[in-house]
C-alpha positions in Angstrom: 0.0 0.0 0.0 1.3 3.4 -0.9 0.6 5.6 2.1 0.5 9.2 1.0 -1.2 11.1 3.8 2.0 12.9 4.8 2.6 13.8 1.2 -0.9 15.4 1.0 -0.3 17.6 4.0 3.1 18.7 2.7 1.6 19.4 -0.7 -1.2 21.5 0.6 1.1 23.5 2.9 3.7 24.1 0.2 1.0 25.1 -2.4 1.7 22.2 -4.7 -1.8 20.9 -4.1 -4.5 23.5 -4.6 -6.7 23.8 -1.5 -9.1 26.2 0.1 -8.3 28.2 3.2 -10.0 25.9 5.7 -8.2 22.8 4.3 -4.9 24.6 4.6 -5.8 25.5 8.2 -6.7 21.8 8.9 -3.4 20.7 7.5 -1.6 23.4 9.5 -3.4 22.2 12.7 -2.3 18.6 12.0 1.3 19.5 11.3 1.4 21.7 14.4 0.1 19.0 16.6 2.7 16.6 15.3 5.4 19.0 16.5 3.8 19.3 19.9 3.3 15.5 20.6 6.7 15.0 22.2 5.9 17.6 24.9 3.0 17.9 27.3 0.5 17.7 24.5 -1.9 14.9 25.7 -2.1 13.2 22.3 0.3 11.3 20.1 0.1 10.2 16.4 0.4 6.5 15.8 1.2 5.6 12.2 0.4 1.9 12.8 -3.2 2.7 13.8 -3.5 5.1 10.9 -2.2 2.6 8.4 -4.2 -0.3 9.7 -7.4 1.8 9.2 -6.3 2.8 5.7 -5.7 -0.9 4.9 -9.2 -1.7 6.1 -10.8 1.0 3.9 -9.0 -0.7 1.0 -11.2 -3.7 1.6 -14.3 -1.8 0.6 -15.6 -2.6 -2.8 -17.2 -0.2 -5.2 -20.7 -1.3 -6.1 -21.6 1.2 -8.8 -20.3 2.7 -12.0 -17.1 2.1 -13.9 -15.3 0.8 -10.8 -18.0 -1.6 -9.7 -16.6 -4.7 -7.9 -13.1 -3.1 -7.6 -11.5 -2.4 -4.3 -11.4 1.2 -3.0 -8.0 2.9 -3.4 -8.2 5.8 -1.0 -7.0 9.1 -2.5 -4.3 11.1 -0.6 -7.0 13.4 0.8 -9.0 10.5 2.0 -6.0 8.8 3.5 -5.2 12.0 5.4 -8.7 12.1 7.0 -8.6 8.4 7.9 -5.1 8.8 9.3 -6.1 11.8 11.5 -9.2 10.1 12.7 -7.6 6.8 13.7 -4.0 7.7 14.1 -4.4 10.4 16.8 -4.5 8.7 20.2 -4.7 9.8 23.9 -1.4 9.3 25.7 -3.1 8.2 28.9 -5.2 5.3 27.6 -4.5 4.8 23.9 -8.1 5.6 22.9 -9.0 7.7 19.9 -8.5 11.5 20.3 -11.4 12.6 18.1 -15.0 12.1 19.1 -16.7 14.2 16.5 -15.9 14.7 12.8 -17.3 17.3 10.4 -16.6 16.6 6.7 -18.1 19.1 4.2 -17.4 18.5 0.5 -19.2 19.0 -2.7 -21.5 16.3 -4.1 -20.1 13.3 -6.0 -16.8 13.2 -4.2 -17.6 9.9 -2.5 -18.4 11.2 1.0 -21.3 8.8 1.7 -19.3 5.8 0.5 -16.4 7.1 2.6 -18.7 7.4 5.6 -20.0 3.9 5.2 -16.4 2.7 5.6 -16.2 4.6 8.9 -19.3 2.7 10.0 -18.0 -0.6 9.0 -14.6 0.0 10.7 -16.4 0.8 14.0 -18.6 -2.3 13.6 -15.6 -4.6 13.4 -13.3 -2.8 15.9 -15.6 -1.6 18.7 -16.9 -4.2 21.3 -20.7 -4.4 21.1 -20.8 -1.8 18.4 -24.0 0.1 17.7 -23.5 1.9 14.4 -26.2 4.1 13.0 -26.5 5.9 9.6 -28.8 8.8 10.6 -30.7 11.3 8.5 -34.0 13.2 8.6 -35.7 10.7 6.4 -35.3 6.9 6.3 -34.6 6.9 2.6 -31.6 9.2 3.1 -30.5 7.3 6.2 -30.4 4.1 4.2 -28.0 5.4 1.6 -24.8 5.0 3.7 -26.2 1.8 5.2 -27.0 0.4 1.8 -23.5 1.3 0.6 -22.0 -0.6 3.5 -24.3 -3.6 3.0 -23.4 -3.8 -0.7 -19.7 -3.5 -0.2 -19.8 -6.3 2.3 -21.6 -8.5 -0.2 -19.0 -7.8 -2.8 -16.0 -8.1 -0.5 -14.7 -11.6 0.1 -12.7 -10.3 3.1 -15.4 -8.3 4.8 -18.2 -10.9 4.2 -16.2 -13.5 6.2 -17.0 -11.8 9.5 -19.8 -9.3 8.8 -23.3 -10.8 8.3 -25.8 -9.1 6.0 -29.5 -9.0 7.0 -32.4 -7.2 5.6 -32.5 -4.4 8.2 -28.9 -4.4 9.5 -25.4 -5.7 9.4 -24.0 -7.7 12.3 -20.5 -8.6 13.5 -20.4 -10.6 16.7 -22.8 -8.8 19.1 -22.5 -5.5 17.2 -24.9 -4.1 14.6 -25.1 -1.4 11.9 -28.4 0.0 10.7 -30.2 3.0 9.4 -32.0 5.5 11.7 -34.1 8.5 10.8 -35.7 11.3 12.8 -39.2 9.9 11.9 -38.2 6.5 13.4 -40.1 5.5 16.6 -37.1 3.6 17.9 -34.7 6.3 19.3 -34.9 5.8 23.1 -32.5 3.3 24.6 -29.8 3.9 22.0 -26.2 3.2 23.0 -24.4 4.3 19.8 -20.7 3.7 19.4 -20.7 5.4 16.0 -23.3 7.6 14.2 -23.1 8.8 10.7 -25.1 12.0 10.3 -25.8 12.2 6.6 -26.5 15.4 4.7 -26.7 17.5 7.8 -27.7 20.6 5.9 -31.1 19.0 5.4 -31.8 18.8 9.2 -34.1 21.5 10.3 -33.3 20.9 14.0 -30.5 19.2 16.0 -32.9 17.0 17.8 -31.8 13.7 16.2 -28.1 14.5 16.7 -28.7 15.4 20.4 -30.7 12.1 20.9 -27.9 10.1 19.4 -25.0 11.8 21.3 -26.9 11.7 24.6 -26.9 7.9 24.3 -23.1 7.7 23.9 -22.2 8.4 27.5 -21.3 4.8 28.3 -18.9 4.4 25.4 -15.2 4.8 25.9 -14.5 6.3 22.4 -17.8 7.2 20.7 -17.7 8.8 17.3 -20.1 11.2 15.6 -19.3 11.5 11.9 -21.1 14.4 10.2 -21.1 14.5 6.4 -22.7 17.2 4.3 -22.6 19.6 1.4 -23.3 23.3 1.8 -26.9 24.5 1.7 -29.0 27.7 1.5 -30.6 27.7 4.9 -28.5 29.9 7.1 -30.6 29.4 10.2 -30.3 25.6 10.4 -28.0 23.6 12.7 -25.6 22.6 10.0 -24.7 26.2 9.0 -24.2 26.9 12.7 -21.9 23.9 12.9 -20.0 25.1 9.8 -19.4 28.5 11.4 -18.3 26.8 14.6 -15.7 24.6 13.0 -14.5 27.5 10.8 -13.8 29.5 13.9 -12.2 26.4 15.5 -9.8 26.0 12.6 -9.0 29.7 12.6 -8.0 29.4 16.2 -10.7 31.8 17.5 -10.7 32.2 21.3 -13.5 30.1 22.9 -13.8 27.7 20.0 -10.8 25.4 20.8 -11.6 21.7 20.8 -8.9 19.1 20.7 -11.5 16.3 20.2 -13.2 17.7 17.1 -11.8 16.9 13.6 -13.1 19.2 10.9 -12.3 19.3 7.2 -14.1 21.6 4.8 -13.6 21.6 1.0 -15.1 24.7 -0.6 -14.4 27.7 -2.8 -12.7 30.6 -1.0 -14.4 33.9 -0.8 -13.7 35.8 -4.0 -13.0 32.7 -6.1 -14.5 32.7 -9.5 -16.8 29.7 -9.7 -16.5 29.6 -13.5 -12.7 29.3 -13.3 -11.9 25.6 -13.6 -8.7 25.9 -11.7 -10.7 26.6 -8.6 -13.0 23.6 -8.8 -10.6 21.2 -7.1 -10.8 23.2 -3.9 -14.4 22.0 -3.4 -13.9 18.7 -5.3 -10.8 16.9 -4.1 -11.8 13.8 -6.1 -11.9 15.8 -9.3 -10.8 13.7 -12.3 -10.0 10.7 -10.2 -10.8 7.5 -12.2 -14.4 6.6 -11.8 -15.2 9.8 -9.9 -16.3 13.3 -10.8 -14.8 14.7 -14.0 -14.1 18.3 -15.1 -16.3 17.7 -18.2 -19.2 16.8 -15.9 -18.7 20.0 -14.0 -18.6 22.0 -17.3 -21.9 20.6 -18.3 -23.4 21.3 -14.9 -22.2 24.9 -15.1 -23.8 25.3 -18.6 -27.1 23.9 -17.3 -26.9 26.2 -14.2 -26.4 29.3 -16.4 -29.6 28.5 -18.3 -31.9 28.5 -15.2 -32.8 31.5 -13.0 -31.9 29.7 -9.8 -29.4 27.3 -11.4 -26.2 29.2 -10.3 -27.2 29.1 -6.7 -27.6 25.3 -6.9 -24.3 25.1 -8.7 -22.6 27.1 -6.0 -24.0 25.1 -3.1 -23.9 21.5 -4.5 -20.9 21.7 -6.8 -18.7 24.4 -5.2 -19.8 23.7 -1.7 -20.5 27.4 -0.9 -23.1 28.4 1.7 -25.4 31.0 0.3 -28.8 32.6 1.1 -31.9 31.4 -0.6 -31.4 31.8 -4.3 -34.1 34.6 -4.3 -32.8 36.4 -1.2 -32.7 40.1 -1.5 -29.6 40.9 0.6 -26.7 38.4 0.6 -25.6 37.2 4.0 -22.0 38.2 3.3 -23.2 41.8 3.0 -25.3 41.6 6.2 -22.5 40.1 8.2 -20.6 43.3 7.7 -23.4 45.1 9.7 -22.9 42.8 12.7 -20.6 44.9 14.9 -20.2 45.3 18.7 -21.4 48.6 20.1 -21.9 49.5 23.8 -25.6 50.1 24.2 -24.9 52.2 27.3 -23.8 54.9 24.9 -27.3 55.0 23.4 -28.8 56.6 26.6 -30.5 59.9 25.8 -29.9 59.6 22.0 -32.5 60.5 19.5 -34.1 57.5 17.8 -36.9 56.6 15.4 -39.1 53.6 16.0 -41.4 51.3 14.0 -43.7 48.4 14.9 -45.1 45.5 13.0 -47.8 43.5 14.7 -48.1 40.8 12.0 -50.5 38.0 12.9 -51.4 37.2 16.4 -49.6 33.8 16.2 -46.5 35.0 14.4 -43.7 37.4 15.3 -44.3 41.0 16.4 -41.4 43.4 16.0 -40.5 46.7 17.7 -37.4 48.4 16.2 -35.5 51.6 17.1 -32.9 53.2 14.8 -30.4 55.5 16.6 -28.4 58.2 14.8 -24.7 57.9 16.0 -22.2 60.7 16.0 -20.3 59.3 13.0 -23.5 59.2 10.9 -24.1 55.4 11.2 -27.3 54.0 12.5 -27.6 51.5 15.3 -30.5 49.1 15.2 -32.1 47.8 18.4 -34.9 45.2 18.1 -37.4 43.5 20.3 -39.3 40.5 19.0 -42.3 38.8 20.5 -43.9 35.4 20.0 -46.6 33.4 21.8 -45.0 31.0 24.2 -47.4 28.2 23.2 -46.4 28.5 19.6 -42.6 28.1 20.1 -42.6 24.3 19.5 -44.5 24.7 16.3 -42.4 27.6 15.1 -39.2 25.6 15.8 -40.4 22.9 13.5 -41.5 25.2 10.6 -39.4 28.4 11.0 -36.0 27.8 12.6 -34.8 25.5 15.4 -33.0 28.5 17.0 -36.2 30.2 18.3 -36.0 28.6 21.8 -32.3 29.6 22.1 -33.1 33.2 21.1 -35.9 33.3 23.7 -33.5 31.9 26.3 -30.8 34.5 25.3 -33.3 37.4 25.5 -33.5 38.2 21.8 -37.2 37.2 21.7 -39.8 37.8 24.4 -42.3 34.8 24.8 -45.7 36.1 25.8 -48.1 33.8 27.6 -50.7 31.8 25.6 -51.3 31.0 21.9 -51.5 34.6 20.7 -49.2 37.6 21.1 -50.0 39.8 24.1 -49.3 43.2 22.7 -49.2 44.8 26.1 -45.7 43.4 26.6 -44.5 45.4 23.6 -46.4 48.5 24.7 -44.7 48.3 28.1 -41.3 47.9 26.5 -41.9 50.9 24.4 -42.7 53.0 27.5 -39.6 51.7 29.2 -37.5 52.5 26.2 -38.9 56.1 26.2 -37.4 56.5 29.7 -33.9 55.8 28.3 -34.0 57.1 24.8 -35.3 60.1 23.0 -37.9 58.5 20.7 -38.8 61.0 18.0 -41.7 59.1 16.5 -43.1 55.6 15.8 -44.1 54.4 12.4 -46.8 51.8 12.0 -48.8 50.0 9.3 -51.9 52.1 8.6 -54.0 48.9 8.5 -53.3 48.3 12.2 -54.2 51.8 13.4 -57.0 50.6 15.6 -54.6 48.4 17.6 -51.7 50.8 17.8 -53.1 54.4 18.2 -55.1 53.9 21.3 -52.3 52.6 23.7 -49.6 54.9 22.3 -51.0 58.0 20.6 -51.3 60.0 23.8 -47.5 59.6 24.5 -45.8 59.3 21.2 -45.8 60.9 17.7 -47.4 58.2 15.6 -46.8 58.1 11.8 -48.8 56.0 9.4 -46.6 54.1 7.0 -48.3 53.0 3.8 -47.2 49.4 2.9 -48.1 49.6 -0.8 -45.3 48.9 -3.2 -45.1 52.5 -4.6 -44.6 53.8 -1.0 -42.3 51.1 0.2 -40.0 51.1 -2.8 -37.7 54.1 -2.1 -37.4 53.4 1.7 -36.5 49.8 0.9 -33.9 50.9 -1.7 -32.5 53.4 0.8 -32.2 50.8 3.5 -30.5 48.3 1.1 -28.0 51.1 0.2 -27.3 51.8 3.8 -26.6 48.1 4.4 -24.3 47.8 1.4 -22.4 51.0 2.5 -22.0 49.5 6.1 -23.9 52.5 7.6 -26.0 50.2 9.8 -24.9 48.3 12.9 -27.2 45.4 13.8 -26.0 42.6 16.0 -29.4 40.9 16.6 -29.2 37.2 15.4 -32.9 37.1 14.8 -32.4 39.8 12.2 -29.8 37.9 10.4 -32.3 35.1 9.9 -35.1 37.4 8.9 -32.8 39.1 6.3 -32.1 35.7 4.8 -35.9 35.2 4.5 -36.5 38.4 2.6 -37.0 38.6 -1.1 -38.5 41.3 -3.3 -41.1 41.7 -5.9 -41.2 44.4 -8.5 -43.8 46.3 -10.6 -43.5 47.7 -14.2 -42.2 51.0 -12.8 -39.2 49.3 -11.1 -40.7 49.7 -7.7 -39.8 47.1 -5.2 -41.4 45.6 -2.1 -39.9 43.2 0.4 -41.9 40.0 0.7 -41.5 36.4 1.9 -40.8 33.8 -0.8 -44.1 32.4 -1.8 -43.1 28.8 -1.9 -42.1 28.8 1.8 -44.6 31.5 2.9 -45.5 29.8 6.2 -41.9 29.4 7.5 -40.2 32.7 6.5 -40.4 35.8 8.7 -39.4 39.3 7.7 -41.0 41.4 10.4 -37.7 42.9 11.5 -36.8 43.8 8.0 -40.0 45.7 7.5 -39.6 47.6 10.8 -36.0 48.4 9.9 -37.0 49.9 6.6 -39.7 52.0 8.3 -37.5 53.3 11.1 -34.6 54.0 8.8 -36.9 56.0 6.5 -38.2 58.1 9.3 -34.7 58.9 10.4 -33.9 59.9 6.7 -37.0 62.1 6.6 -35.9 63.8 9.8 -32.4 64.5 8.5 -33.8 65.8 5.2 -36.0 68.2 7.2 -33.1 69.3 9.3 -31.1 70.0 6.2 -34.0 72.0 4.7 -34.3 74.1 7.8 -30.6 74.8 7.9 -30.7 75.8 4.2 -33.6 78.2 5.0 -31.6 79.7 7.9 -28.6 80.3 5.6 -30.8 81.9 3.0 -32.4 84.2 5.5 -29.0 85.3 6.6 -27.9 86.1 3.0 -31.0 88.1 2.2 
């Protein structure tokens, strides 16, 4: 066997092998740990364990395509991942170092077949193994399991000690089977290894939590997450992607010696149409029997002929996380607005407010826009949702709602409908700290708004028609692109990712929810931001007009 995992690391770090930034960081981490292992570092790298595992993977047999019935020949990048996973050991007891793996790579690079090998290795090496291929739907969960089952059937070596059954594989008293979130058999699990397939499709982290909570009795459990990128930035997979990115970058608070992460993707600024960049997301590119450059060329041509095709090409072929294909403001632009700012400096400042009551079972939003000394605007939001609707909204909207309630970004009001009195009380409290100039509201909700607030605040009707919303929306978009807005509320990041626009023949625009996911997208904070920002703009324009009149009167 030609072991080339060290050559791969050297090639990436020297630049001979094209790789994205996160792969370079993963190689740098591995190389750095190798230098530390002779000191007080609690882990050591064992080449024998690494090579034994690679040898086992070579017993896997391809079951489809040109290489059907031929043994797997792990590529250098695959050898490297196998070597890291099984070669790194604890010095105190010899057990594996890594307990969780995150592998993100573009489609058709053999990740599911690779993951089935991880499951098989655990099945034969771990006493009383319980290996699960887990996904949101049973059909998806069965893919890695079926790969494993077929490779055992075709492998004379593996079939000698692994038995194939209709619903599982067994080896001694161990088993390997598929598990989905719609399965009724989740309690009482004692997993030794879990393959979490296509994690980007998981709307919640419930299945992952159930599986890992059952691993407590295991000495060296393994969670192996495999996925491509997606276009839902408020799901658990994207949160995991951001977490491992910060870990590889060495960000403070994200250190984790027991987590192995490898992400193959295009770097920011890479041209997706430049073929030289494709290998960054596709490490198996032009390997015999795998993805070819010609296939990617055809995929790019097809993508360019469809309105949403390029977004799909970027996520699935180039492994780039993006907003929904129809999203109005790209997440990369919005992230530039997420800045720290001491809210104690806001005390006494002038601000302009806006409210959106929405439906009684949905989100209600109260937003304030502050004018800072340097001309930027600071956004402060309060969101409200009925407490009894949280569980339902977590299933349909985003699994992060409960966390946001816990962290204070959302107020949960008692019952099944929003109690607007909570918002009215917060507005009155804010008025004690800030100089609220006026509050904009949807004219269609005047009967609900005017009575509790009109006696204390300057209330301004804000027409929601497309002709009236167009210029305020364009002005807000411009302010975002010019980084003149500071908004660190995580709920807003999600709502911005939900917002798309519709236009009329006069090129007017209006922010709306995508129709095909109307029930699960929320844009309340985007609407209140547009309204509050517009009222601030109107005030500044009026101030400029008054100053101009004063100057004119002095001249004449």
